[in-house]
C-alpha positions as CSV (number, residue, x, y, z in Angstrom):
1,M,97.0,104.9,113.7
2,T,94.5,103.3,111.0
3,I,95.6,100.6,108.5
4,Y,94.3,103.1,105.8
5,E,97.1,105.9,106.8
6,I,99.7,102.9,106.6
7,R,98.7,102.0,103.2
8,A,98.8,105.6,102.3
9,A,102.2,106.0,103.5
10,L,103.8,102.7,101.5
11,T,102.0,103.7,98.8
12,V,103.6,107.6,98.5
13,L,106.8,106.1,99.2
14,V,106.3,103.7,96.6
15,R,105.2,106.2,94.0
16,G,108.2,108.5,95.2
17,R,110.2,105.8,93.5
18,W,108.5,104.4,91.0
19,A,106.4,107.7,89.8
20,D,105.5,105.9,86.3
21,V,104.1,102.9,87.7
22,P,100.5,102.8,88.9
23,V,99.8,101.1,92.9
24,I,96.3,99.3,92.2
25,K,93.4,98.9,94.5
26,T,93.8,96.2,96.5
27,D,90.1,94.7,96.4
28,S,90.3,95.6,92.4
29,R,88.8,92.9,90.3
30,K,89.4,94.1,86.6
31,P,92.5,92.3,85.3
32,V,96.0,93.3,86.4
33,V,97.3,96.4,84.8
34,R,101.4,95.4,83.7
35,P,103.5,97.1,85.5
36,S,101.9,97.8,88.6
37,F,102.1,97.3,92.4
38,R,99.5,96.6,94.8
39,I,99.9,96.9,98.3
40,D,98.2,94.8,101.2
41,V,97.7,95.9,104.8
42,L,96.4,92.8,107.1
43,P,95.5,93.6,110.9
44,V,96.9,90.7,112.4
45,S,96.0,92.0,115.8
46,G,95.7,94.4,118.9
47,G,96.4,93.4,122.3
48,A,94.5,95.3,125.3
49,A,94.9,99.0,126.4
50,C,97.0,98.6,129.2
51,D,98.4,102.4,130.7
52,G,96.5,103.8,128.1
53,A,98.2,102.0,125.7
54,R,97.7,99.5,122.6
55,E,99.4,97.1,121.1
56,R,98.9,96.5,117.3
57,E,100.4,94.3,114.5
58,A,99.4,94.3,111.0
59,D,101.5,92.0,108.2
60,I,102.4,94.1,104.9
61,D,102.3,92.5,101.1
62,I,103.4,94.6,98.4
63,W,103.0,92.8,95.0
64,Y,104.9,93.8,92.1
65,Y,103.6,92.8,88.6
66,P,106.0,93.6,85.8
67,K,105.5,94.9,82.4
68,N,106.7,90.8,81.0
69,A,105.0,88.5,82.1
70,D,106.9,86.1,80.1
71,A,110.2,87.5,81.1
72,P,109.8,89.5,84.3
73,R,113.3,88.3,86.2
74,D,115.4,91.0,85.3
75,A,112.2,93.4,86.5
76,C,111.1,92.0,89.8
77,D,115.0,91.5,90.8
78,A,115.6,95.3,90.1
79,V,112.3,96.5,92.2
80,A,113.2,94.1,95.2
81,D,116.3,95.6,95.6
82,G,114.6,99.0,95.1
83,L,111.9,97.9,98.1
84,L,114.7,96.2,100.0
85,D,116.8,100.0,100.3
86,L,112.9,102.0,100.8
87,L,112.0,99.9,103.8
88,G,115.3,98.5,105.0
89,E,114.8,99.5,108.7
90,G,111.1,100.8,108.2
91,F,109.0,103.8,107.1
92,E,107.3,106.8,108.8
93,V,103.3,107.1,108.7
94,G,101.9,110.8,110.0
95,G,105.2,111.8,111.8
96,V,105.5,108.4,113.4
97,W,108.4,105.8,112.8
98,I,107.3,102.7,112.4
99,P,110.0,100.2,112.6
100,L,109.8,96.6,110.6
101,D,109.7,92.9,113.2
102,E,112.3,91.2,111.1
103,E,113.8,91.9,107.7
104,M,111.4,92.0,104.5
105,T,111.8,88.9,102.5
106,C,111.0,89.2,98.7
107,D,109.8,86.0,96.1
108,S,109.4,86.0,92.3
109,S,109.1,82.7,92.5
110,E,105.4,83.0,90.6
111,D,106.5,85.4,87.7
112,V,105.2,88.7,90.2
113,L,106.9,90.0,93.1
114,V,106.2,89.9,97.2
115,C,107.9,91.5,99.5
116,Q,106.5,90.6,102.9
117,C,107.3,92.7,106.7
118,S,105.3,92.2,109.5
119,I,105.3,95.9,111.9
120,T,104.0,96.6,115.3
121,W,103.1,99.7,116.7
122,I,101.5,101.2,120.1
123,E,99.1,103.7,120.1
124,S,97.3,105.3,122.8
125,A,94.3,104.0,124.1
126,A,91.0,106.1,125.3
127,E,90.1,105.2,128.6
128,E,86.7,103.8,129.2
129,G,84.4,103.2,132.0
130,E,84.1,105.1,135.3
131,P,87.2,106.0,137.3
132,M,87.6,103.6,140.3
133,E,87.2,106.9,142.9
134,E,83.7,107.7,141.3
135,L,82.4,103.4,140.8
136,N,79.1,102.9,141.5
137,Y,78.1,100.0,142.2
138,N,74.6,98.7,143.1
139,E,73.1,102.5,142.7
140,T,75.5,103.4,146.1
141,E,78.4,105.9,145.2
142,R,81.6,104.5,146.2
143,S,84.9,105.9,147.7
C-alpha cells in the first residue's frame, strides 16, 4: 500500500460526502480556492521486515478552507462533524481496512479546519538475499 493509494482513498471518501467541494493538490502553490479540501498523508516510519511483514505508519491531515474566511465557524464545525462521522473508526484502502490509531482531532482556531489522525498498517515485505540453505560464504557453498 502506498501513500498515493491512501491519499486517493481519502479523496474518494471526501468527494463522496462533499461532491461540490474540490480537493486541491498538496503541492499546489496557487492561491487557495474556497471552499476546498487538502489531504496530506505524511509517512512517519517503516519498520524492518520480520517474518515477511513490515509495519508502516503515517500521519493524516485533512484541511478544509471554508468559503467565508471572515465567518468560518459554522462551516468548519459542520465539516468537522462530517469528517468525524466519515472516518470515525478508520477507512478502506484497496480492500484493506485501516483503523485509526487514536481518535481524530479537529481544530479550527486559525479560521481553517484541520483534522488529524495517525494510522499504522502491516504489509508484506519481499524477502531479500539468499536463503540460508544456499548461503555462499567465501565463494564456498555451505549447507
